[in-house]
Every structure is written in C-alpha cells, then in structure tokens.
C-alpha positions as CSV (number, residue, x, y, z in Angstrom):
1,M,110.6,120.0,127.7
2,I,110.1,119.2,123.9
3,D,107.9,116.4,122.6
4,F,109.5,115.3,119.7
5,Y,108.0,113.0,116.7
6,Y,110.2,110.9,115.3
7,W,110.8,107.5,113.2
8,P,114.4,106.3,112.4
9,T,114.8,107.8,109.2
10,P,117.6,110.1,108.0
11,T,115.6,113.2,108.1
12,G,114.4,111.7,111.8
13,W,118.1,111.4,112.9
14,K,118.9,115.0,112.5
15,I,116.7,116.1,115.1
16,A,117.6,113.3,117.5
17,I,121.7,114.5,117.1
18,A,120.7,118.3,117.9
19,L,118.1,117.1,121.0
20,E,120.9,115.2,122.4
21,E,123.8,117.5,121.3
22,M,122.2,120.5,123.0
23,D,121.6,118.6,125.9
24,I,117.2,119.3,125.8
25,P,115.3,117.4,127.6
26,Y,112.7,115.7,125.6
27,T,110.3,113.1,124.9
28,T,110.0,110.7,121.9
29,H,106.7,110.3,120.2
30,L,107.2,107.3,117.6
31,V,105.5,108.0,114.3
32,N,105.2,104.7,112.3
33,I,105.1,105.7,109.0
34,G,105.1,101.9,107.9
35,K,101.7,102.0,109.4
36,G,100.5,105.4,108.5
37,D,100.7,107.4,111.9
38,Q,101.9,110.6,109.9
39,F,98.4,110.7,108.7
40,K,96.3,110.6,111.9
41,P,94.6,113.9,112.6
42,G,96.5,114.5,115.8
43,F,100.0,114.6,114.0
44,L,98.7,116.4,111.2
45,K,97.8,119.2,113.2
46,I,101.6,119.3,114.2
47,S,103.2,118.6,111.0
48,P,100.5,119.6,108.4
49,N,102.7,118.4,105.4
50,N,102.4,114.7,107.6
51,R,106.3,114.4,107.5
52,M,108.1,113.8,110.3
53,P,110.3,114.9,112.5
54,A,108.2,117.4,114.0
55,I,108.4,119.0,117.8
56,V,106.5,120.9,120.4
57,D,107.9,123.4,122.6
58,H,105.6,123.5,125.5
59,N,107.5,127.1,126.6
60,G,108.1,128.4,123.1
61,P,108.3,131.9,122.3
62,D,106.7,134.4,124.5
63,G,105.8,131.2,126.6
64,A,103.5,129.4,124.6
65,P,103.8,126.5,123.2
66,L,105.2,126.5,119.4
67,A,104.8,123.3,116.9
68,L,107.5,123.2,114.1
69,F,107.7,120.9,111.4
70,E,110.6,120.5,108.8
71,S,113.9,119.6,110.1
72,G,115.9,122.8,108.8
73,A,113.4,124.7,110.6
74,I,113.6,122.8,113.7
75,L,117.5,123.0,113.7
76,Q,117.5,126.7,113.2
77,Y,115.0,126.8,116.3
78,L,116.9,124.7,118.7
79,A,120.0,126.6,117.8
80,R,118.9,129.7,118.1
81,Q,117.1,129.1,121.6
82,T,120.1,127.4,123.0
83,G,122.9,129.6,121.5
84,K,124.7,126.4,120.4
85,F,125.8,124.7,117.4
86,Y,125.1,128.1,115.4
87,G,128.3,129.5,115.5
88,A,129.8,132.7,117.6
89,T,128.8,135.6,114.9
90,Y,126.1,136.6,112.5
91,R,128.3,135.2,109.4
92,D,129.1,132.2,111.2
93,Q,125.2,131.6,111.1
94,L,125.0,132.6,107.4
95,V,127.3,129.8,106.5
96,A,125.6,127.3,108.5
97,D,122.3,128.1,107.1
98,Q,123.7,128.2,103.4
99,W,125.2,124.5,104.2
100,L,121.7,123.8,106.1
101,M,119.6,124.6,103.1
102,W,122.1,123.1,100.5
103,Q,121.7,119.8,102.4
104,M,117.9,120.2,102.6
105,S,117.6,121.4,98.7
106,G,120.2,119.3,97.3
107,L,122.0,116.3,98.8
108,G,118.9,115.3,101.0
109,P,116.5,114.9,98.2
110,M,119.0,113.6,95.5
111,A,120.6,110.8,97.9
112,G,117.0,110.0,98.8
113,Q,115.9,109.4,95.0
114,N,118.9,107.6,94.4
115,H,118.6,105.2,96.7
116,H,114.6,104.7,96.2
117,F,115.2,104.1,92.6
118,K,118.5,101.9,93.2
119,K,117.5,99.7,96.3
120,Y,113.4,100.0,96.5
121,A,112.1,100.8,92.8
122,P,113.7,97.0,91.5
123,L,112.2,95.2,94.8
124,M,108.8,96.4,93.1
125,G,109.8,95.3,89.8
126,E,111.1,98.9,88.4
127,N,114.2,99.2,86.8
128,L,114.4,102.9,85.5
129,T,118.0,102.9,84.2
130,Y,117.5,107.1,83.5
131,A,116.8,107.9,87.1
132,Q,119.1,105.7,88.8
133,D,121.7,107.3,86.2
134,R,120.8,110.9,87.1
135,Y,120.4,110.6,90.7
136,T,123.7,108.6,91.2
137,Q,125.3,111.3,89.0
138,E,123.9,114.1,90.7
139,T,124.5,112.5,94.3
140,T,127.9,111.9,93.4
141,R,128.5,115.8,92.5
142,L,127.2,116.9,95.5
143,Y,129.6,114.3,97.7
144,R,132.2,115.9,95.6
145,V,131.0,119.7,96.6
146,L,130.7,118.2,100.1
147,N,134.3,116.6,100.1
148,T,135.6,120.0,98.4
149,Q,134.4,121.6,101.5
150,L,135.7,119.2,104.1
151,A,139.2,119.5,102.4
152,Q,139.4,123.0,103.5
153,S,137.9,122.8,106.8
154,D,137.2,120.3,109.9
155,Y,133.4,121.2,109.6
156,V,131.1,122.1,106.8
157,A,130.8,125.6,107.7
158,G,133.9,126.1,108.9
159,D,136.1,125.3,112.4
160,F,133.0,124.6,114.4
161,F,130.4,121.7,114.5
162,S,127.1,123.4,113.2
163,I,123.3,122.2,112.9
164,A,124.4,121.6,109.0
165,D,126.6,119.3,110.1
166,M,124.1,117.5,112.3
167,A,121.8,117.6,109.0
168,I,124.5,116.1,106.6
169,W,125.8,113.4,108.5
170,P,122.6,110.9,108.3
C-alpha cells in the first residue's frame, strides 16, 4: 500500500495518473497548500522540500518503508517497481528519462512561471511585461519541441506510453 500525499495541481496529477495507470493500491492524503499543510512537521518528514506530491511505500526496497518526494523520482520508482510504462529496453528507459527530465527542468517550470506572471501576478497588481514575455516565449519554444517530437511518434519517448507522457500531460 502506498500513502499518496497530494493536492490537485499539475505536479500532483502526475502521480495520480501513474498510480491509476499502474493499478497500484494507494490511500490519498490531501495536502492543502492553501492552508499551509505542506509546512506541517509530519509532512516535512516525508517531503523536506515542503512540496507535494510525495509518497510512502510501506513495503519499499528491502521490505522497509520508503518516503519519496519529487515527482520525477516517484515516477521512476513506481515504473521500476511495477515494470510498467518505462519501456521494454534500457534504451527505452533512457529515452523516457530524458523526456521526463525535459518536462521537470523545462516545460513544467517555464509553463508554471508563464501562468504565474500572466494570471496571478496581475491579480496582485503586478503587471510585469518582461516576465510575461520571457516565459511566454520560452513556453512557446518548449511546446514547439514537444510538437516536433510528437509529429514523429505517438508518444514522447517513442512507440510506448511512458512516465514521461504522464509527467507532460498535466
């Protein structure tokens, strides 16, 4: 059984998708980031970076409980544990990892900043044109990279649905 610490954000959805697609039993624990639940001492023991999602696998490696934070690490762990959505070969896994890292280091953060500066900053009286333009341009460039890849294959890592697709979709 997996304890899944979650709030419905794009990053949280990555793990929700993986748990469902991999047919892994889990219990959801809501981490209300609007109320500051991510700063509670109990959650910080699981996710010291005070971010969700996080999981605790009570039957982790060597049969001992394992707490994991960072969505990419969780996706890799779940794929390795189940043998699902990671490709059939080591080469497949490397390609899936590369696109997973692309999402985590590029698309996710840039799209997040784009949305922040275009949607939320103006609500707080901040209209930062430079930031809006910068993150819009970079997000557009990253979507171009993604569209180019998907023009060549049905899924981002090739001919199989992978953890990279699960990370990119939300």
